[in-house]
N, C-alpha and C positions, 0 to 999 in steps of 0.2 A: 642384771648379771648380764654384762655386756660381749657377745659372741661375735668374732669378724675371723677372716680368712686375710694371711699375707702371702703374696708369691714369694717363693723358694729362689734365693738370688745372693749375691754376695754379700749384701747388707744383711742379710736375714738368717744365714747358714749359720752363724755361729749359737741360734735359738736352737737348734735341733738338738735334742737331749742325746744324751751319751749313751751308749759310747757309738750312734750313728752318726754323729758329728765329725767323728774321726776314722770311720770306716770307708774303705773304699773297694768293698768287695764286688758290688755289681759292678763299679767305674771302669776298672782295669783289673779284675781276674785276681785270683787267691796268690800264686806267686809273687807279683808284681806288688800286691798290696802289705803282703807280711815282710817285704823288703823294705817297703816305704814305712812302714810302723814303726820297726825296730831303729829307723833312724831319724825317728820324730818328724816326718815330714808328711803324714797321712794327712791331715789337716790341709796344710798348704795344696797337697796336690787335688784334695775335695774342692779347693777354690780353683783351682787352674779349673778342670774339669768343668763346674758349674760355669765358668766365664767362659769357654769354650761353649757350650751348648746354649747359654743364654745371646750370645754373639750371632749365633748359626739358624738358632731356632726359635727362644725365646725360654722364659721361665718354666724351671721343671719340677715344679711341686708346690704344694700350698702348705702352710701351717696354721693350724686352726687355734686361735687364742679366744681363751676365757677371759673376763676382765684383766686382758695383757699378761695374762700368763700362757704360755705353751700347752692346749690340752691334746693335742695330736697332728698328726702330717701325713701326707701323701706323696710318694714322688715319683714320678715318670719321665722319659725320654722318649726320643726316636730309638727302637732298637739299635740302629747302625753304630750309633754311640756308646751303648751299653755292651761292653765286653764279655761279660759273665752270661751275658744272654744267648750268646752261641754253645753253651757249655750243655744246654738240657737237652734231654734224647727228643722232646716235644720240639725243639728248634726249628726253623726259625719263626720269628712273629710275622705275621703278613704282612706286607708292603703299604697296606692302608691304616696299619694300626700302631697306636702308641702302646709302650711297655710300660706297666705298673708294675714299678720294681719292689714297693713296700708301701704300706698305709698302717697306722696304729692311731686307737685312740689311748690316751694316760690310763691306767688304772683308777684315777679319784675321778675323770667324767666320764666314766664309761655307764652306761644305761640311765642318759638322759637325753636322748636324740640326737648327739652330737654326731654319731658316726653317718648317720643317713645325710645332715648338713656339709659335713665335709667330703663325703664322695658324689652327692647332688652335686655341689657347687663345681667340685674339680671337672664332672663331667660336663657340665655348662659351659664354664671355660674353655674346654678341648674343644667343643663342639663350635664355639665362637670363633676358634682359630681354624676351623673347615677340617678337623680331624674325624672321621668316620666312623671309630672303633676304639675300645681299648682292651687290648689283651692281657695274659697273665700267665705266668706259671701256677698252677695249684698245687698242694701236696695233700697226699694220699698216705694213711697210717699214722703209727705214734710219732705224736708232735717230738718226743725226745731226738727222733731219727733226722730231722730237720736238719740240714747241712751235715750231716754225716759224711757225705760224700765233699770234700774238700774244694772240689770244683764248683760246689752249688751253694748259695747265699743260703742263711738259714733262715731268713725273715720271708718267709711264702705265707700267701694267704689260705688255708684250708679248702681244698676243692669243693666238698659239699658245700658248706657253706656259701662260697661264691655261687655254684649252680642255685642255690634256693633264694639267691637275690636277682637270678635274672643274665646271669653269664651262662654261655651254653661251650659244651666243649667240642671242640673244634681239632685237637689232637689226643686222642686216649695215652694214657699208659697208667700202669701201677702206682707209679709214683707220684709223676711230676705231670699232669696232663695238664695241656694247653688251654686257656679257655677264653672265649671273647665276648664283650656288651658291645651292642650295638651304641651309639650314643643317642640314636633318637629313643630309643627303645628307653635307656636309661634317663632321660629327661621326663619321660612319660612316666616313672615310675608311682607306684599309687602308694597310701598309705599301710594297703596291707602287707607290705613288706619291711615296714620298720623293724620290727619284731627281730627279723633275720638279718637283718642289716646291724642292730646291735651285736647280736651273736656273733657275728662275723669279725667284728672288730675288737670285742672282748676276749676274743681266745688269741689274737694277735699280741705279744708280746716281745720289750727289748729283752733279748739276752743279756744276764750279768753275768761277764765270763771273770773268771781271775786274772789279774795283771798281767801273768805270763800268756794266756790264751789271747788277751787283748792284743801283745806285741807281736805275736804271729797273723792277728786277723784271721785267724780259722773259724770261730765260732761266732762273730759279732756281728748286727746288722748292717744295711746302709740304709 
């Protein structure tokens, strides 16, 4: 088994699993993403967004591959370039943090330690670039309710699992708390949290929406 990480960029974005490859809910917000999807321009717009972020900041994610097959991914960026980050009731993200937009390990690869590898590698990569912390908007409640508000992207990490692996709640909320992970803490994670990490990413799935729903970009993840 060969396990590797690839930076998310223009040469690798085509390897993002569908529907994330053509979803731009996080990047441009629900209104504009719906119009772009209907015009068939969502994938192009995602490449435009990636190009802009790479030029100004650098790679904004990691693809995890197993034997050259994509097994998972994490997408993150500075909060000012993520339009939907402003839609959360617990916004804004702290000025010294990078926003973890979404992350997952695909079902065939779960329970094998890949989630821990992916997240620790992403944390080390960001720490090496001088980033102090990762923040994310978690979700509480029924998983079916994630994304029920059109302004909120549906691919959120459950808050309880995030807390179990070292995130702390910096802005409480009954549905969308904001959580933070200090990168020096992340790099020092011990083996005792491996199981919790696997649980964290085993419950995140990529929604498979009907074709009509994908066209309106209401319930797909980015």
